C-alpha positions as CSV (number, residue, x, y, z in Angstrom):
1,M,76.1,113.2,94.1
2,S,75.8,111.7,97.5
3,E,79.0,109.9,99.2
4,Q,77.2,106.7,98.6
5,N,77.0,107.1,95.5
6,T,80.8,108.2,94.7
7,Y,82.8,106.0,97.1
8,R,84.8,103.8,95.6
9,Q,87.0,100.5,97.1
10,V,91.1,101.3,97.4
11,A,93.7,98.4,97.2
12,L,97.2,98.4,97.4
13,V,98.7,95.6,96.5
14,T,102.6,95.5,97.1
15,G,105.3,94.1,94.4
16,A,102.5,94.1,92.0
17,N,104.1,94.6,88.4
18,K,104.5,90.8,87.8
19,G,103.1,87.9,88.6
20,I,101.0,86.9,91.8
21,G,100.6,91.1,92.6
22,R,99.9,92.2,89.1
23,A,97.1,89.0,88.7
24,A,95.7,90.1,92.3
25,A,95.6,94.0,90.9
26,E,93.5,93.3,88.1
27,Q,91.1,90.7,89.1
28,L,91.0,93.7,92.1
29,A,90.5,95.7,89.0
30,D,88.0,93.3,87.5
31,L,85.9,93.2,90.4
32,G,85.2,97.2,90.6
33,M,88.0,98.4,92.9
34,T,90.8,100.9,92.2
35,V,93.8,99.3,92.1
36,V,97.1,100.8,93.0
37,I,100.6,98.3,91.8
38,G,103.1,99.2,93.8
39,A,106.3,98.6,92.6
40,R,110.1,99.1,93.9
41,D,110.9,100.1,89.5
42,P,108.1,103.1,88.5
43,R,108.6,101.6,85.0
44,R,107.2,98.3,85.4
45,G,105.5,99.7,87.7
46,E,103.7,102.1,85.6
47,E,103.8,99.3,82.4
48,A,101.7,97.1,84.5
49,A,99.5,99.6,85.6
50,A,98.6,101.2,82.0
51,A,98.1,97.4,80.8
52,L,95.6,97.0,83.1
53,R,94.3,100.2,82.1
54,E,94.4,99.4,78.4
55,A,91.8,96.0,79.8
56,G,89.5,98.8,81.1
57,G,90.3,99.3,85.0
58,D,91.2,101.9,86.8
59,V,95.0,100.7,87.7
60,H,98.0,103.3,88.6
61,A,101.1,103.2,89.9
62,V,103.2,104.4,92.9
63,T,106.9,103.4,93.7
64,L,107.4,101.3,96.3
65,D,110.5,99.8,97.9
66,V,108.4,98.1,101.2
67,T,112.2,98.1,102.6
68,E,112.9,102.0,102.0
69,E,110.3,103.4,105.1
70,D,111.1,107.1,103.2
71,V,109.9,105.7,100.3
72,V,107.4,103.9,101.8
73,R,106.1,106.8,103.3
74,A,105.8,108.3,99.9
75,A,103.6,105.8,98.6
76,A,101.1,106.2,101.7
77,A,100.7,110.5,101.6
78,W,100.5,109.5,97.6
79,I,97.2,107.5,98.2
80,E,95.9,109.4,100.8
81,E,96.4,112.9,98.3
82,R,95.0,111.3,95.8
83,F,92.3,109.0,97.4
84,G,91.9,110.1,100.8
85,H,91.5,106.7,101.7
86,L,92.2,103.2,101.5
87,D,90.4,99.6,101.5
88,V,92.2,96.6,100.8
89,L,96.7,96.8,101.1
90,I,97.4,93.1,100.0
91,N,100.8,92.7,101.4
92,N,102.5,90.5,98.6
93,A,105.7,91.7,97.9
94,G,108.6,89.7,99.0
95,I,112.0,87.8,98.0
96,T,113.2,83.9,98.0
97,G,117.3,85.7,99.1
98,S,117.9,82.6,96.4
99,G,117.7,85.0,93.1
100,Q,114.8,82.9,90.7
101,V,116.4,79.1,92.4
102,S,113.0,77.4,94.3
103,P,113.3,77.6,98.4
104,A,112.0,74.2,97.9
105,D,115.6,73.8,96.0
106,A,117.6,76.7,97.1
107,T,120.9,75.1,98.6
108,D,122.5,78.2,100.2
109,Q,119.6,78.3,102.2
110,I,121.2,75.4,104.2
111,P,120.8,77.0,107.7
112,S,124.4,75.4,109.4
113,G,125.8,77.1,106.2
114,V,123.4,79.7,105.4
115,D,124.9,83.5,104.9
116,L,123.6,85.9,107.8
117,D,123.4,88.7,105.7
118,M,121.1,87.0,102.8
119,V,119.1,86.1,105.9
120,R,118.6,89.1,106.8
121,S,117.9,91.3,103.2
122,V,115.1,88.6,103.7
123,F,113.7,88.9,106.8
124,E,113.9,93.4,105.7
125,T,111.4,92.4,102.8
126,N,109.1,89.8,103.8
127,V,108.2,91.2,107.6
128,F,110.0,94.3,108.0
129,G,108.8,95.4,104.5
130,V,105.1,94.3,105.7
131,I,105.2,96.4,109.3
132,A,106.2,99.1,107.2
133,V,103.3,99.7,104.5
134,T,100.9,98.2,107.3
135,N,101.5,100.6,109.6
136,A,102.0,103.7,107.0
137,V,98.7,103.2,105.8
138,L,96.5,102.3,108.6
139,P,95.0,105.6,108.7
140,L,93.5,104.9,105.5
141,L,92.3,102.0,106.4
142,R,90.5,103.2,109.1
143,R,88.5,105.7,107.3
144,S,87.5,102.3,104.9
145,R,84.2,101.2,105.0
146,A,85.5,97.5,105.4
147,P,89.2,96.4,106.2
148,R,91.3,94.3,104.9
149,I,94.8,93.5,104.9
150,V,96.2,90.5,103.2
151,N,99.1,89.5,103.4
152,V,100.8,86.2,101.4
153,S,102.8,83.8,103.3
154,S,103.5,80.3,102.1
155,H,102.8,76.9,102.5
156,A,107.0,76.5,103.1
157,G,106.2,78.8,105.9
158,S,104.1,75.9,108.2
159,L,105.8,75.0,111.2
160,T,103.1,72.0,110.9
161,L,104.0,71.0,107.3
162,N,107.4,71.7,107.8
163,S,107.8,69.1,110.8
164,D,106.3,66.5,109.9
165,L,108.7,63.5,108.5
166,D,106.6,61.9,106.8
167,G,104.6,64.6,105.0
168,P,105.1,66.5,101.8
169,F,107.2,69.0,102.5
170,A,109.6,65.8,104.2
171,A,111.7,66.4,100.7
172,L,112.5,70.2,100.6
173,L,115.9,71.0,101.4
174,P,116.1,73.1,104.9
175,S,116.1,76.6,104.9
176,A,116.6,79.1,106.9
177,A,116.2,82.1,105.2
178,Y,113.0,81.7,103.6
179,S,110.2,79.2,105.0
180,P,111.3,81.3,108.7
181,S,110.5,84.6,107.1
182,K,106.9,83.3,105.9
183,S,106.6,81.4,109.3
184,A,107.1,85.0,111.5
185,L,104.9,86.7,108.3
186,T,101.8,84.4,109.2
187,A,102.6,85.1,113.3
188,L,102.8,89.0,112.2
189,T,99.3,88.4,110.8
190,V,97.9,87.4,114.1
191,Q,99.3,90.2,116.0
192,Y,98.3,92.3,113.7
193,A,94.2,90.8,114.1
194,K,94.9,91.1,117.5
195,E,95.2,94.6,117.6
196,L,92.6,95.8,115.2
197,R,89.9,93.1,115.9
198,K,88.3,95.9,117.7
199,D,88.5,98.5,114.2
200,G,86.7,96.2,112.7
201,I,90.3,95.0,110.2
202,L,90.3,91.7,108.9
203,V,93.6,90.5,109.0
204,N,94.7,86.7,107.3
205,A,97.9,85.0,105.7
206,A,97.1,83.9,102.3
207,A,99.5,81.1,100.8
208,P,98.7,81.0,96.6
209,G,100.3,77.8,96.6
210,Y,103.0,76.4,93.8
211,V,102.8,79.7,91.2
212,D,104.4,80.0,88.0
213,T,106.6,83.5,88.6
214,D,110.2,84.0,88.3
215,S,110.9,83.4,91.9
216,N,111.4,79.6,91.4
217,N,112.2,80.1,87.4
218,H,109.2,79.1,86.5
219,T,108.6,75.7,87.8
220,G,105.6,76.1,89.6
221,F,102.3,74.2,88.0
222,L,99.8,77.2,89.3
223,T,99.0,80.0,87.1
224,P,99.7,83.4,88.6
225,A,95.7,84.0,88.2
226,Q,95.2,80.4,90.1
227,G,97.4,81.9,92.9
228,A,95.4,85.3,93.4
229,A,92.4,84.0,93.8
230,V,92.9,83.5,97.3
231,L,94.1,86.9,98.1
232,V,91.2,88.8,96.5
233,R,88.8,86.3,98.2
234,L,90.4,87.0,101.7
235,A,90.7,91.1,100.3
236,T,86.6,90.8,99.5
237,L,85.1,89.3,103.0
238,G,82.4,90.1,104.1
239,A,82.1,92.2,108.3
240,D,81.3,88.2,109.6
241,G,84.4,87.1,107.6
242,P,87.6,85.1,109.6
243,T,90.0,87.2,110.8
244,A,93.7,85.5,112.1
245,G,93.8,82.7,110.0
246,F,96.0,81.6,107.4
247,F,94.5,79.6,104.1
248,G,95.0,78.7,101.2
249,E,92.6,78.3,97.9
250,G,91.2,74.9,99.2
251,G,90.8,76.1,102.5
252,S,92.7,76.9,106.3
253,I,96.0,75.7,106.4
254,V,98.1,74.0,109.4
255,W,99.5,76.6,111.4
């Protein structure tokens, strides 16, 4: 059998045992990709993978805490040994820093009184974790025929939206942790896109919208499947697709 007939696209979605990440994993599996669910808790990761396999997907789980470099390297080595390459990386794992309180209502993130340790922990996952995972799997992405990286950002990271005193975000509480971490992530996305453009690796940031998840105590109005749609669209761009962009389901988002 020729390589053309045996090649199968492989996707890694971090933080994918629930919520938007799981929905993205399911949609990619429905498209025929082999999907690896990255999860800090191996039991929850395997439970999610088993449920998606039951639905017909080729889905696997790997233990992946994006804040632990040795765990990240081990996950990349497992993917290499099992599949030999990676076509899609969705950096979905993220934390708000305020538990299940929506970032819009997180009084503990107001800049003048914020706990620096909390800010560090948010950046450790939402920014540094993205760097760690991306760099660990880049050699595998370079073996892909159509490599794509999607970083899950947020409308809350838009400087334009946040600085508009008459805009839709004017009533939201100021944030010194979550929102700046997503601003940093979109900026980081541009820098990776700039570096990897020559290699044909398209790198974009996605804002899923206000999705009903644990992170906002299920106050969101979009389903995880609706939020995941833009991630999957960016993960399956054609060769002429955009790179260094920031997108929601409705199109480009202001920086």
